[in-house]
N, C-alpha and C positions, 0 to 999 in steps of 0.2 A: 369816800364821803357817804355816812349809812341818814346820815341826817341832814335839814338844813336848822341853821340859828343865826342867830342875832351876834356878828363878832363885835363886842362892846369891848374886848381886853383893846387899849392902848399898844401902840409902838414904845418900847423903852427908850431911854436917852442912848445918843449915838455915840460914841468911844472915838475919841480923836487919832486914836489909834489907828482904825480902822478906817477912816478918813485921810490921815496920811498916807496910809499903803497908796491906798487910791489915785489920790493926787499926783505923788511921786510921779507912781505909773502912765499918768494922764500927761503928765508936764514932760517925759522922756519920750512919749512918743510926739507929744504937740511943743516943741521951744519954742514957737512963736507965742504961745500963751503968756511968756515972761518966766521971771523969777519964781519958783516955788516957795519959796519964803515969805514970799508978799499973801500968796494964796494962803497956806500955812496959817499964818497968824490970824489972817479975815477969818478962817474954818474955827480956829480955836476959838475966838473971841465969842461968835457965835452960839457953837456948842455949848461953851459956856451960860452964857445968857437965856438960849432955847430948850438947852436940850437936843439938838439937833442941826442941821444946816440944808441950805439948798444950791444944789448942782445947777453951774451954769448952765446953758442952753448945749454948750460945746463938752461939758463935760457929759452929761444926760444923754447924749451923741455917742460917744466914744465908749462910755460903759455898758450902753445897751447891745451895742455891735462886738463888743467883748465880753458880754455874755453870751450872748448866742454863738458865737465863735468856740467858745471855750465849753460850752454845755453837753456838745455834741450830736444840738438839734439842727446843727448848719449842713445842710444837705451838699453832693457832692458838686463843686461847680458854683458855688454860690458866691461872690465877690463880696465879704462880709462887710468892706469897708463902704461899701457903697448902698449898703442896706438902708432904706426910709425910717426915720425915725418922728414918728408923730407928736409931738412935745403937748399933750393937754394935761399938765397938772394944776390947773386952777378948775378943773373940775371933779365935782364932789357930789351933785347929784344923783341919785342912782337912774332916772330918765334919761340924764342926758348923758349918762354914761353908755347906758345900752343905745343911744343913739349913734353916739360914736362907734359902737363895736359895729354898727349895721354899718357905717360909712367907710371904715375898716375894711370889712369883707368886699365891698363895692370896690375899692380902690386897690383890695390885694387880687382880687382875679382879673382885671386888666384885659378882658376878653379874651381870656385863656392863658394869657403871656403873665403867668404868675406872678405878682411884683412882691418882693418881702418886703415883709412890713411889720414894725414895733408900736406900737400904740402905748402910752405912758401915761397915768390918770395921777390923781393926787399922792402923795406918798402917807403913811403912816408917821404919826407926829405925837410926841411924848403928850399933847393933851387931845388927841383924836386919831382915830384909825383912819385909813383911807378908806374906799372902797373895794367891796371884792366882787368877782365873778363867779358863781358859783359850780359852772357847766364845765367840764372837763374840755370838750372844743364846742367853738363858737357855734357850728352846727352840727347836731346829733340827731340820732332817732330815738324814738321811743320805743322801751322795752315793755312790754305785754305779755302778761300768763303765757301766750298762745303762739307770740310773731314778733319778729322788728330784733334790735339789739337789746340782746338779753343782758348785757354789762349795764345796761340804762335803767333795766327793772326796779331799785329803788332811790334813782334819780326820779322816774319818771312816775312813783308814789308821790314821793316828797312835794312836786311842784304840783301835781293834780290834788293834794293838800293845801297847796295856795290858793286853790282855783282855776289853774291852768284843766280844760275841758278837751279830752281829744277829739279828734273829727267824728262826725255821728257814724261814719262807716271808716272804721279801721283799718291800718294798712303796715304794713312791714316798714315802710318808711316816712313815716310821720313826724317832720320835724319838732322839736322841744323846744320850747322857749327859753329867751337867754333868761337867766336869773340873776338879778343884780341885790348888792346890800351896803346899805353904808353905817358909821355910826350912829346915824340918827333914825335909822330905817330897817325897818325888818326886810329879808329877802324878798324882791318882789320880781313876779317875773314878767317879759315882756315878748310879745309874739314878733319873728322875726320876717321882715317884709319879704313876701312871696319873691320881689322884683331883684331882689338882691342875693340872691342864692342859685349858685349856680350849679346845676349837677349834671352826671355824665352817665346816660341810657349805656349800661353796658351788653353789648354784643360779642362777640366770639369772631376769628377770622376764615375758621374752617369749619365751624357749625352753626347753622342756621338756625336752631331749635335754642340756643342758649340765650338768643333775645328773649324768647317765650319766659324765662324766671321772671322777668322782668325787675331785675337789679339794676341797682344805680349807686352814683358814690359824691360826694358834693366834690367840688373841683379844688376848694383848697381848706387845708387843714391850720384852722386857726385856731391854736392852744391859749386856753383863758382860765386857767386854773393855778396859773404856777407864779410864784412871787418873784419879784425882778429887787437883786439886792445890789447897789453900788457903792460902795466906801461905807457900808453899816448903816445905810439910810435904805428902807423896805417900800416898793411899790408894790403892794398886794393886788393892783389891777392895772396888768401891762401885757395885754394880749401880743400875740406874734404869729408870726408864720412864714415858712419858707415854701416849698411843694412837698406832695406825697413821694414817697417810695413806693411801688407797685405792689411788694411782699405787704405793705402798710396797709392796703386795701382787701387784696387778695389772700394772702393768708392769714391774717391775724385779726381779719373781722369777718370775712365773709365765711370762710372756711373755718374757721373755729367754733368748736362746739360750744364753746361758751360767750361768743356773739350771733351769728345768723347760723351757723350749722347747715351750709351750705354741701360741704364734700359729697353727702348721701345722695340726694336730690341729683347732685352731676354725676356722679360715680352710678347710678341707675342709668340714667339718658344713656351716657356713654356706653352701657353693655356691661359693665365692669363685674369679676366674682369678688361682692361684700362678706362673703361669708367666713372669711378669714384676714385678717392685716397682712400676712406672709406673702399675699397676692399682691401687697403694694397698692391698692387701689387708691387707697388715701391720698400718695402721694401723685399719682397719675390725675385725679381728680384737682388737687392742689396746682398744679402746674396746668392746668387747663383752664382755672380761675383766675392765674397769676397771666397768662398768656389774654385774655379776654380781658382784664383790666390796661394792660399796657396797652393793647389794640383798641381799644374805645375811646383811649386819654389822646393818643394820638392822633385818633380818626378826628375827634371832637378836636385837636388842636389846641390842647390844654396841657401846660406842663407836668412833668412829671419823670422821674428816673428811676434805675432798677437795682436794684439789690447788689448785683456785682459792682456795677461803679459803685453806690455807696459804700460796700465793704472796703475798697478799695481810700477811699476818702476817712471812714473811720480809722483804718488802723494808718495811716497818715497821721490825725489826729492824733490819736492815743500816743505814737510817737514824739510827737511836739507838745504834749497839754503843759497847758500853765496853771490846769483851773486850781490853785490853793491857797487857802487861807483866806482872805478879806476882799479877793480876786471879785469884779462885776461876774453874778451868776444869776440863772435862773433857776431856783428852788421849790421841791414840792413845799405844798403849805402845811404846817403843822397840825394835829390836834392838840384843841385847845379844850 
């Protein structure tokens, strides 16, 4: 996203074919729900009258769980059938969406024993769009010209234009506000309460100087910019989380030159020869960053997995992937 805008385009009508595909899948998995033909008749009539239909609570929970399972976001060892689903489809106002996102973060953190969670807000309807969250993740850091998360530089400028003011003394880990819009409201920034943000300070098991780098990272990766689609119905605000894979932090965030670019500072502290990449100094510095992440989360007793376990899980998922057609899925928002 290069700029914030008010998404005023309403959701189009839902096709019965998309609804039927999902409902047959749901009833196959839940025969206790009764004969699918009765439910299909109800939904066909509802779509004909309103252009959409309302999922039952059981359908919503099943659809959200299957979407997470088949999206590839489901981390290894996660029992997807036991994912907790918060059904908040009655919430439309931006301030209420923000408040419930903060509650999601509190519940998901769970004292470090991360609870996988999905919170589903109001869906798009033919006459009105649902609320939308503009942040990529609920807890993210500002990107300034000279410090912070460079991936968030444009977003930081956008939220400053909305009226957000960075701290008087800026740091590399200033929390960005949560930005929410609705069909009736332009994007609004909401400060994330400090008490619901659990961060892990990063230290190293063998290198005492590592703590002096002042690095830290949020305990929970709550994804907030994905659109949940179930049976043709779009839920534009459906934040969800599992837990971190160590390399998401160590390699993709801290080491990457487009994010925190910590490879060179770490390499210098390690006394490595950085005059040429053939010394593999980047690899050695990346390894120590990833060791520090896993060590720190384990020390803080915060749930995390490593990339080796995750690779095995991803391979198993690819072999059995079923995410085709109109099956429930988390999908990137498309530009309009």
